[in-house]
N, C-alpha and C positions, 0 to 999 in steps of 0.2 A: 272584302269582293274583290278581289282580283279575279277576272275571266277567261282570262288568255288571251288569242287571239277575236273571239268571237266579235265583238265590238264594233274590232273596223270593218271585217269582213260583211257583218251587218247592214252598217250605217251604207258602205259602199254600195251592198246590193240593194237596201234602199234608193238611194242617189241615183244607177243607173237607171231603174224601173221609173223614176218619177221624171228623170232628163227624156227617157223614150215619150212615155206622155206630154210630157209640155211641147218637148223640140219636134218630134216625131209624128205627133197625131197619135199615138194607139191607145187602146182603151184600157180601160181598169182593169180589165181580166183576161188582157194578153203578156206575156213578157219578150224579150228581146229575141226572138226565134230569128235568125236568117241575118240579123242587124249587128254592124262592124262598130268596134270601140275603141281606138285607138290612143295609148297613152306612153308612158315611161315611169320604171323604176318596180324594182321587185323587190325592194330591202326589209324593213321595219315593217311601217307602214303601208309603204305602198305594196308591199307584198298578198297584199287582201286584193289586191285588183286581181290579177289571175282565179281564183276562185270565187269571188263576187260575181265575174261574170256569165262564169259557168250556171251560179245557181240560177242567175237572172236568166237563162236561155241564151245570150248572146254569144258573141264569136271577140276574141280579143286578142289582140297586137301589141304585146309590150314589149318594151325596149329596155335593155339592162346593161348597162358597161362592164360589169363586175362579175365574172362569171361564175362565182362563189357561189351569187346569189339565186342566177336560175339555177342551178344545179341544187342549191338547198331546198327551193321552190318546187322543180321537178321532183326530187326525191321525198318529198314529204305528200308528193299527191296533188299538189296544189294547181300546177303547172302542167297541162298534158304533150304539151311537144315545145321543141327551141331548135334554132338553126341560125347562122351567121348569114345565111344564104337568103336574100330578101325575094328572088325571083321562086323558091320551094317556099317560103311563108307564104306569096298570095295564092302558090297553085293550092296549098292547104286551105285558107280561106275560100276560095273558091267550092273546095270537097264539100266542105262544112255548110257553105251555103246553101248547095244543092241538096244535101242530106239534111237540112233544117236540125242539124244537131248541135250544143253548144260546144266552144273548146274555147280551151287558153294559149295562144302561142307566144312564148318570148322570143325577140328579136336580141341578139346578143352583138350591140352594135351600139352606136349612138342613136340617141331619139332622133337627132336634126337632118341625118341620115335618111331615117324612115320615114321623115316629112318630104325630104324631097323627093325620094324613090315613087310616093304614094303622088305627089306633086307631078314628075316629071313624066309619068305614064296615066296619069290622070284616071288614077284609080279611086274608086268611090267609099267617103267614108261616112258612114252616121251621125257617130256621136265621138267626140275626144275631150282629152285633157292634159294633165301632167302631173304627177308626185314625186318629181324629182326633189331634192331640199334645196329649194330657192328660197327658204328663210337665210340661207348660212352658204352665199352664192361662190364666194370667193375662200372659204375654208374647206372645199373638198366637196360643198353637197351636192353640185354641179360639174361633169366633166366635158371642157368644150369639144367639141369636133375637132377630129381631125388626130387626136391621143387618144392613146387606147387610158385604161383605169390606172393600169399600175404608171405609166408614162404622165396622167394627169397630177399623181402623186408625188412623185420626182420632181417635177416641172415648180409643182405648189412648194416643196420643200427648199427648192433652189434658185427661185426667180418670182414670186409671189407677184410682182408687177407684170411680168410676162403672162402671168397665169391669168391674171384679171384682164388682160386686153384680151388674151384668148375667148374666155367668158361671155365676154361683153360682146363680141363678132359672132360669137355660136347664139347668145339668144337673140339676138338681131336678125339672124338667118332663121332663127326657128319660127320667130315672130311671122315675118314675110313669106311662109309657107304656111303656117296656121292663116293668116289673114287670106291668103291665094286660096287655100283649101276651103274655107267657111265661106268666100264669091262662091264657091261652086256649089254649094250646099251642105257641109258639114258642118255640126254644132259642135262648138269648143267653150269648157267653162274652167276656170279657174277653180282649184280644187283643196283653197285652203292653204295653200304652203307656200304663197308669194312670188306665184310664175310672173304675174301682170308687174306688181312694183319691180320686180329683177330684170325686169324685161327696159322699164321704164326707167330706174336706175344704169341702165348698161348704154343709155342715151337716145331709147327711141320716145320721144313726146307724142309721136302717134296713135300708140296703145291707151291714153289718157282721154277720155269722152270731150273733155274741150281743148286738145290739142296744145297744152301747158304743160298743168301738175295733175295732180292725183284728187285735187280739190272736189271733182265730181264724179271721179269714180274714173272705171276705164269703159274700155269699149265691149269687152269680151263679159260676158256673167261670169257668176260669182257663185260657190254650190249652198253656201246658207242663202246670201241676200233672194237670189233667183229662183232657187229649187225646194230647197230643205226649208226654208224659212217659211215661203208662202203655203209649203202643199203641206209639211209636218209640225213646225213649232206653232205655227200660227193656231192650226185647230186642238195643238197640246200633247201632240204626239211627239215621242221623242224618248230616249235610250234607258227602259225601264228593264231593268235586271234581279235577279236572286241565285242565290247562292244553297245548295242543303249542306247543312253544317253537319249531316252524318256522313260525309264522304262518299256514300253509297247511289251506283248509278242507277238504284232501279228507285232510289225516291226521286233522281233528275226525271228519269222517264214518267214515272208518276203525275209531277208536277205536270211534264209536258201533256199529258191526258186532259187535266184541270185547264189547263191555260187553252188548248184547243175548245173545251166545252164550251169556253169562256166566250169567244171570238164568232163573231158573225161575218162570215166572209163578203157577203151582197150589202153589207152597209157602207163601206168606201174601197175604193182602192186600196189605201192604207191598210184596213183592216185584211182585207185580201191577200196583202202582202204576207202579213203577220202568220194569216194560217198558214199560206203554202210554208217560211220561215219553218215554226214549230210543227208542221207538219213532216216534213221532210230532215228536221233536226238531226236524227241518229244516224241517216243516209250519208248526210254533209260530215258527220263526226269532227268537229269543230270542238271540241271539250279538252282542254290539255290542265294537267293537274285539276284543281277544285271543278268540282259538279256545279257547273252552272250555264245560265243561260241569261238570251237577252232577248227583247222585243221591242218595236216602237209602239206603246199605246198609249192611249190616251187617259186625261182624269177618270172617268167613268171604267176603262177597262181595268186602270190600275186596281183602281178600287174592289173592282169585282173578281179582279181573280187572287187578289191578296185577302182578300178575305175567306174565299174556299180553299187557296192554300191552308190559311189559319185553321179551318176548322178539320183539315186532313192532320193538322197535327196534333188539333186536341182530339180528333179520335183513334190518337196513335196507328194511324196510316202511314203516315211518314214523319221524319225526323224534325226536328227544328230548322227553320229555314230563315236566309239572312237577306234582307231586302232593299236593294236602293235604284239607284238610275247613275249613268256617266253623268258628268257635267255637263257636256255637249248635249244638253235640256232645254225645253222652253223655259223654265225660271228658274234656272240655277244657275247661271253666268253671264256674266255682263260682260261680253266683248264686242268694240264698235266694228272688230275686223273678220267675228266673224259669228259668232251666238247670236249678238243684237245688231248683225248688219241690217236685217231688214225694218228694224223700228226706227222710223224717220222722220219721229217729232223732235231729234233734238235729244231725247234721251238718253240715246244707244249709247254716248260718250260716258255717261255715268252711272256707279255701281249702286245704285238703290236697291234693285231689284234683288242680286245675291243677297243682300246684308237682309231684309224683309225675309226673304225665304227662308233664310237660314235661323233668325230668329224665331219668326214662325212655328218653324219645325222642331226646336228646341222649345220651347212653350207648349209644344201640341203632344211633347211626349217621347219625339223618337229616342233611339237606341243611341247615336253618336252622329254628330252635327259638326261639320267641318267648315271655316271660311278659311279661303286661301287665296294666296296672290299665286298668278300665274296660269300654267297648265296648257296646253296645247299649242297656244300661240307666245308665250313668254312671259315672264313676269314684268309687271306692268304694262300688261297687254291686256289682262283677264282680273277679273274676281271671282272666285265659286265658292257657292256654298250648297255644300254635297251633305248628303245623309247615310244613314241605314239606320231598319228595324230588324229587331229580331221576333220572327213568328214565332211565339211559345205555347200557342193554342187559346191563350188565357181570352177571358172578355174583356178584360182592360185593353189587349190587342187589336181586339175591332175596333173597340173607339178609336183607337190612336189612327189606325188606316185610315177612320170614314173620315177624321178631320186633318190627319197630317198629311195622306198620300193628295188628297184635294187640294188642300192648300199650295202642295208643293207646284203642283202643275197650273191649276185657274190663276196662281199669283201672275205667274209670266201670260197667262192666257189673257189679262185683265191688260195688265200691262202695252200688250199689242193692241188690245182692241181700243185702251186708250189713245193710242199710237195711228188710228183710225183705218187696221188694218181690217180688211173687207171679213176674209174669214174667221178674227179672231171675235168680232163682232157678233157674225154666224155662232161661234161656240156660247160664246159669254149669253147670247139668247137664249138659245137651248139651255144652257145650264141656269140659267136663271127659272126659265118654265118650271125644269124639272127639283128645284131646290125648296120653289115654296116659300114659306114662310121662315124657311131652316137657312136661309142665306141671301145677299144678294150684289151686283157686282155692276155699280154704274156705267151708263154705257154712251159715249160721247155721240151727238147729235150737233152734225154738219148743216152752218150757218148757207144759207143762199147765196149765190154769186153775190158779192156785191156788198154784203148786209153787215158785215162786221168795219167795211171800211167807210161808208157810208154814216153810222151810229157815231164812229171817231171823228168824222170833217163833219159833222153838227155840232157835237162836242165842243169842237175847236173853233169855232167861228163865232 
């Protein structure tokens, strides 16, 4: 099921568009044209940011201390321009704003210096985040301001205590610049890389919502809790993917056509994003190795697309297809630090959902089912229930698609609905209506203000 870099590029593309809608008030049919996004990181996962911001139509300014990473992204065509001169970079920003064209610009330098420059020069920035490896700050995931990448590695090897001190000071500075810019109108969110926790660990209690500890969360939003959770996962939209087992690119193009015909871009903004993503897939050239594709589809969308794929296999139009999803999905993963971050009824710290989804998929006949500890945020912090289904063209697989794909998504939507997430309740109401007597998800009924307290008080008299 390996699909290369598409997954993280697509997820970043979706996050950027939804952040624009949520924080900038952009209509669902508009992209990030002439809008700026400031961030850091052009390495493994973070390297997707440059490609994603261009696909989303925006202007990305991305700091990176390791020049080899910048050159790699530039050589592969993911990063349009780069420079170590900040005045030159922001001349380019103005040029592309005026033209209304997307561009990704790498800054060869430290992200703290980038934040200082925009702050000191009062340069407006629309959206911002960070993708340095802050889950591992003191082992080289973050290079302190004032050190080159090479100097940071040398200091880490020779004086870890000094490295930690410099990293803490750098995080404190970065936080102060971000806080100053957000007061001027910049919207910042944590990208699941533990940036806010790293700032707190560096000694900045002010980043905690209660000013003391992380128990009540942090002052800046987080991408799953505040963006992807309510806009995508609560409705059932998540990273649905497939691989053409023939290895033929023509088969992948055929599946793209089928998927495109199944998507109504006017239904929701999420569907519009899917439509654009598949429509431009060939132009964006994200296939690496396996002939694979990804898009954020909901339960009804996944079932519809999968049935059409299976029919194409049955009719001999394409070879067999392996279908599945990322763990980072509506119902497949329990992780209070990310995937279940916007489930606020207390169940976000349990792993019931991943186990139930995994067992339900096994019972419904999926080709493979996986239950794993870790992934994304690390061992002990997530339980994942994954699956794969080979579409062989048979009627048997049609049945598994109808039962299994629906279960895989709606199990997660149900849990979110029981936590009283508004969009999930809406999705469950629609699902119940569509299913008729073939299935039913119970809905939460929220009591009136004070009703439960009054009943308990009377009983205790």
